[in-house]
C-alpha positions in Angstrom: 63.3 18.0 44.3 62.0 19.6 47.4 63.5 22.9 46.3 61.6 22.8 43.0 58.3 22.1 44.8 58.7 24.5 47.7 59.7 27.3 45.3 57.1 26.4 42.6 55.6 30.0 42.7 59.1 31.4 41.9 59.3 29.6 38.6 56.0 28.0 37.5 54.4 31.2 36.2 57.4 32.8 34.6 57.6 33.4 30.9 60.8 31.4 30.8 60.8 29.0 33.8 63.8 27.1 32.5 66.2 29.9 33.4 65.2 29.6 37.1 65.2 25.8 36.9 68.6 25.6 35.2 70.2 27.9 37.8 68.7 26.0 40.7 69.7 22.6 39.2 73.3 23.9 38.8 73.4 25.0 42.4 72.4 21.4 43.3 75.2 20.0 41.2 73.3 19.0 38.1 75.1 20.1 34.9 73.3 22.0 32.1 74.0 19.0 29.8 72.3 16.6 32.1 69.3 18.9 32.7 69.0 19.4 28.9 69.1 15.6 28.5 66.2 15.3 31.0 64.2 17.9 29.1 64.8 16.1 25.8 64.1 12.5 26.8 60.9 11.7 24.9 60.7 8.2 26.4 60.3 10.0 29.8 58.3 13.0 28.7 55.7 11.5 26.4 54.0 9.3 29.1 54.0 12.3 31.4 52.3 14.5 28.8 49.8 11.7 28.0 48.9 11.3 31.6 48.5 15.0 32.1 46.2 15.3 29.0 44.2 12.3 30.2 43.7 13.9 33.6 42.5 17.1 32.0 40.1 15.4 29.5 38.7 12.7 31.8 38.6 14.4 35.2 39.0 18.1 34.7 42.4 18.3 36.4 43.7 21.9 36.3 46.1 22.0 39.3 49.0 20.2 40.9 48.7 18.3 43.0 45.5 16.6 42.1 44.4 13.1 43.1 41.9 10.9 41.3 40.5 8.6 44.0 37.7 6.3 43.3 37.1 8.2 40.0 36.7 11.5 41.8 38.9 14.5 41.4 40.5 15.8 44.7 42.6 18.9 43.9 45.1 20.4 46.2 47.2 19.2 49.1 45.4 16.6 51.2 46.2 15.9 54.8 47.1 12.3 55.6 43.7 12.1 57.5 41.8 13.3 54.4 43.7 11.1 52.1 43.0 8.1 54.4 39.3 8.9 54.6 39.1 8.9 50.8 41.1 5.7 50.3 40.0 3.6 53.2 36.5 2.7 51.7 38.3 1.5 48.5 40.6 -1.0 50.3 39.8 -4.7 50.6 38.0 -5.6 53.8 40.4 -6.0 56.8 43.1 -3.7 55.4 43.9 -0.2 56.4 46.5 2.4 55.4 49.5 2.7 57.8 50.4 5.8 59.5 
């Protein structure tokens, strides 16, 4: 998974990203058949698409990663400190994030 995320710019904006994804998955030992099964699994994909559409409609999410914290959109990569600063006020009294 790290390879997919680290190399996102290599495949995310291609006309046919599946070619790059297929090649990379095969190098990692995932067969074309298994990858195709993943891409075709509606029970897995439908909730992902629904969540993405909800994020777009309700919060204006346009990028990955994006975090909705306390009803507010926080796009982009957040440091642990920033994430903690956003989450801490929402936690029950006496609790704190670890790290």
